[in-house]
MISE-587481 format. One record per residue (C-alpha): x, y, z; residue number from 1. Coordinates in steps of 0.5 Angstrom, whole numbers. Layout:
REM residues N
+-------+-------+-------+-----+
|    xx |    yy |    zz |   i |
+-------+-------+-------+-----+
|     X |     Y |     Z | NUM |
...
+-------+-------+-------+-----+
REM end
This chain:
REM residues 73
+-------+-------+-------+-----+
|    xx |    yy |    zz |   i |
+-------+-------+-------+-----+
|     0 |     0 |     0 |   1 |
|     3 |     8 |    -3 |   2 |
|     0 |    14 |    -1 |   3 |
|    -4 |    16 |    -7 |   4 |
|    -7 |     9 |    -9 |   5 |
|   -14 |     8 |    -8 |   6 |
|   -17 |     3 |    -2 |   7 |
|   -23 |     0 |     0 |   8 |
|   -26 |    -1 |     7 |   9 |
|   -25 |   -10 |     8 |  10 |
|   -28 |    -8 |    15 |  11 |
|   -34 |    -6 |    19 |  12 |
|   -31 |     0 |    22 |  13 |
|   -35 |     5 |    26 |  14 |
|   -33 |    12 |    26 |  15 |
|   -36 |    17 |    31 |  16 |
|   -34 |    23 |    28 |  17 |
|   -36 |    22 |    20 |  18 |
|   -38 |    30 |    18 |  19 |
|   -46 |    27 |    15 |  20 |
|   -47 |    23 |    22 |  21 |
|   -44 |    27 |    28 |  22 |
|   -44 |    23 |    35 |  23 |
|   -49 |    17 |    32 |  24 |
|   -44 |    11 |    29 |  25 |
|   -43 |    10 |    23 |  26 |
|   -40 |     4 |    19 |  27 |
|   -34 |     6 |    14 |  28 |
|   -35 |    -2 |    10 |  29 |
|   -35 |    -1 |     2 |  30 |
|   -33 |     6 |     2 |  31 |
|   -27 |     8 |    -3 |  32 |
|   -21 |    13 |    -1 |  33 |
|   -15 |    14 |    -3 |  34 |
|    -8 |    13 |     2 |  35 |
|    -6 |    20 |     3 |  36 |
|    -1 |    18 |     8 |  37 |
|     3 |    11 |    12 |  38 |
|     6 |    14 |    18 |  39 |
|    12 |    10 |    20 |  40 |
|    16 |    17 |    24 |  41 |
|    15 |    22 |    28 |  42 |
|    18 |    29 |    27 |  43 |
|    26 |    29 |    25 |  44 |
|    25 |    21 |    23 |  45 |
|    24 |    18 |    30 |  46 |
|    20 |    11 |    28 |  47 |
|    13 |    11 |    31 |  48 |
|     9 |     5 |    32 |  49 |
|     3 |     8 |    31 |  50 |
|    -4 |     4 |    33 |  51 |
|    -8 |     6 |    26 |  52 |
|    -3 |     9 |    22 |  53 |
|    -6 |     8 |    15 |  54 |
|    -8 |    16 |    13 |  55 |
|   -14 |    14 |     8 |  56 |
|   -18 |    20 |     5 |  57 |
|   -25 |    21 |     4 |  58 |
|   -27 |    26 |     0 |  59 |
|   -25 |    32 |     6 |  60 |
|   -25 |    27 |    11 |  61 |
|   -19 |    23 |    13 |  62 |
|   -20 |    17 |    18 |  63 |
|   -14 |    13 |    20 |  64 |
|   -14 |     5 |    20 |  65 |
|   -10 |    -1 |    21 |  66 |
|    -8 |    -5 |    15 |  67 |
|   -12 |   -10 |    15 |  68 |
|   -18 |    -6 |    15 |  69 |
|   -17 |    -4 |     6 |  70 |
|   -16 |    -7 |     1 |  71 |
|   -14 |    -5 |    -7 |  72 |
|   -19 |    -2 |   -11 |  73 |
+-------+-------+-------+-----+
REM end
């Protein structure tokens, strides 16, 4: 998985901060977006172990995922 690649959410992932569904559960399963970044380093290049390292952008909204929750489109 590389930044710029199109991906689809393949598992049921519930989010509560979706702009159209504020404070209500929204299932991201089946949504398609673009990988914005894969977080692996902190400021000044220090290694970082992020809990949800893959940042995917859906329109103007970004969400963080595990790599096993996504599949290429």
